N, C-alpha and C positions, 0 to 999 in steps of 0.2 A: 885723622879720618877725616877725608874727603868725602861727602857725601850727594844724592841727588833725592831729595822728596820727592814721590811721583806718585801718580791715583787713576784707578780704571773707575770710574760710575763710584768713588767717596770711599774704594776700597787703598788707604795709602801705608805705603812701606818708604822704607831708606835702601835705597841702591847706592849702591859702592862697589867700585871697578875695581874686581882682583885679577880682572889678566896678569900683570905682571906683579905683584904681592898679596898675598894674604893675614886675613883678620886671625890675630891668636886665641884668641879667645870668643864665636859670632856666638855661644850659646847666651853668657853674661850680656857680652854687648848690644845683641838684641833687647834683654831687657831696658837695659840702660838707655838706649837710645826712643826704645818706643813708649816709656814713659810723657804721661802729657804734661806733666810737673816741673820734672827737674831734669828729663831731655827732650827731647825734638820733636817727639808726639807722633806715635807710628801704630797700626794694627802687627807690623813688623820690621825683623832688617831682612833683605835679598840683595845676595852675592852673585857678579855676573862673573862667574868663571869660566878657564879654556878649560873647550872638549877636546877627549882624543876621538867621539864618535859624531860630535857632532860639529855644529857652528861655535855654538856658548852652549855653556853649562848652569843652571840659576842652584843657587842654595838658599836655601826658602827656612825663615826663623820664625818662629810664631811670637806675639807678644812675651807668653811667659817662658822662652826661653827657647821651648821644644822644634825641635825640626818636623817640617812640615815636606812631605812629600810630592807635592803640586799646587800649585795656585794661579785658577785659569787668567784673575787679572795681572796679576805681576808677570806671566808670560808675556802677555802683549805688552807691559812698557819696561819689557827690556827690549823689545823686537824695536819698541820705538827711540829708547834709551844708544844701541847698542849705532840706529841708523846718523839719530843726528848727531851724536857724538864722534863720528866716525868710526868707529870700530870697523864697519864694512857699509858698503854700498848697494847692498842685493834687496830688493824687493821680495826678495822670498828667503828664508834662512833655515835651520834648524836647530832647535833647543832643550841641548839632554837636561831631563828631571826625572827626583829618583821614583817618578810616579809614566817615567818613557820619553821619548824623542817624539815632541810635539816638530809637529812644520807649520807654522806661521805667511800668508798672503800678507803685506802694506801696500794700503793705498796710501798714495806720498801725491801731495799737495804742493806748489812750491819747496821742495825739497826740505816738507815733514810730514811726519805720520799722523794721519787725520784718525787711520780707523785701521787695525789690524784684525784679522779673522784666522782664526786657529783651528788647525782638522787635533783635535781633544779627546781621537782614540778610538777605540771601541769602551761603552760602558762595561764593569762588571758584577755580576748577578749571582751570582755561587757565593752564597751564605759564610761559605767558610772564607773566601777567600776577599770579600769584602772586610774587616771579616765583625761579622754578625752573628749570636749562638740561639737564635729563639728556636732550634729545636724540629723546624719546618726544613721540608727538602728548596723551598721556596722564598722568596724573602719581598715576592710582592702584595698588596693592602695584607698584612698581616698585623693584628691587633698585639701591639705592648700600652699596655700598663704601667705608668709614670708618676709618683705621686697621689692615691690613688684612681686616676682617672684614665678611662681606655680611647689610646690612640691607634686609628688607622696605620700605619707606615710601610712604607713603599723605601726598601734599604738597595743603592747604590754605589759605586765604588766610583770615580772617576782616575783613579791615583790615591786618592785618600777615601773612608768612607764619607757616608753621606745616609739620612732617616729623612726622606720627607714623610708629611702628612698634609690635609687637609684639612682647610677651615673654613669656617664661613668671613671672618672677615679678620683680616693681616694687625691690624687698629686697634681690634681691642685685644689683643696678646702679654698678656702677665710675664713678656720674656726674659726677662730681671729670676724672678722668679724659676721658673719652668725650664730654664734654658740649661741651664746646670747640670739640674735632675735629668734630659737626655742624653745631654757627653757624658754624664759621669755611669751612668745605669752599667747593670751586670750584665747586660750582652752583647753591648759592643766593648770587648776585650783593648781595643785601639784606642778609646772613645769617639765620639761620634761626633759631627756635624749637623743640625739640624737645620732643615727648611721648612716655613709654614706659607703654605699654601694656597692665597683663594684665588680660586677659578672666576677671570670677568668674564670672558668668552671660545670659541672656539683657538684663539687665533692669541689670546695673551691671559697673562699672573701679574698677580703680585706677589711679590714676595717677600720675606724678611728670614733673614741669619743668623744661628747658632754658631761661632765657627770654633771647636774646641783651639782653647788657649787666648783665643781673645778674646771670645764673647761676642755679645751682639756688634754685627759691625756692618755699614750701609750697602754692601754688594759683597759677591760670591761668584768669580766664575763655572768657577767646579760645582760650584753647589748651585748656580743655573743652570747648569747641564745636568746633576742629577734629577732636579726638578722636571724639567722636561723629557726627557727616559721616562722619570716615573710616570705624568701624565697621560705622552700617547701607551703606556704599558697600561693602565688605570679606563685607557677610554678616555678623557676627557676634554684629548686637543688634540689637532694635525699636527703633523710634524714638525714646522714651521710655527711658529709662537716668537713675544716680542716677550720676557721680561721685565716687566717695571719691577727695581730694585729701592730701596729709600735714598740712595748717588744718581740712581741713571737707570739707561737700560739696555736691553743686551740683546741681541739677537742668536736665537741658538735654533739650531735645524740635526734631528733628526734624523739620520738614513740608515733605518732599518734595517733594511736588504744588504747594508753596507756593511752594517755594525757599527755606526763613527757617526761621531758626533761634534756638527760644527760651530762653533762659539765669534759671532763678530763683534767689537766692540773699539770704545774710545779709550786713550792712555794719552795723560796730559803729566808735565811736568809743571813741579809745584814752584819750588827756588834749589837750587845750585847753595854748595854749603859747608860749616866746618865743625869739627865741636873735636873738643880735648878729651882726649878718652886715658888714665894712670894703669896699664897694665901693672899689673906685676905676678909673681913668679906662681901665685895658686887661681890665677884673673883677671877680672877686670876690679 
């Protein structure tokens, strides 16, 4: 299997060109390639596929083999891949995801994609659509008890569910202990990605993220979008902010009037390679 390893703000995935072929068992393949000791090492597997409704289609699998609906850093990396590997020469493309069609603007210098701006669409705030079963009509600034401690959370879906909670300092979080307890909390029937946000000023935040199916990652594009929306809804920042992640920075703009989130950030190719995968009748 030929692949390209790419990363956006440290959020690394294995990318496979499936425009002319398929991966027999992507769920088990994702587990195999994501292992950092016996595989390649990544946060998951992303397949670049044909689409009947957009220029390309993204299929995304987490490190545990579960399928994800959307990945903000991943969709930017696909934009870089398809341009630089000659699948398109357009600087405006559309990518079909399970979280809807995303529209991307590519900033190109010396025939290389240096930045990608993504229209991430409208945030979903209705509890039943996220989904979250808090028993309330709103999911903004609600109390959630996790491991005996009360947190104030704002829930947002950007194609996949997020719970944003504000903390005094992101550096002091025992994320390994509490991350999975948020992810698997009973109020999140599909599990949840959790963003822990420290507001620095009206234009900047620090963020750490625990992603369902992957654990703590260096960055999460949809998580940064959810955090930006939560910041505005709770009156903590302006509509355009810089989100400082462990792996780099993303620029987010929440257009409340048009209910649209814009995300701008980098995408990088790490290396190309091949890996031998034994495919049996019952899987990898």
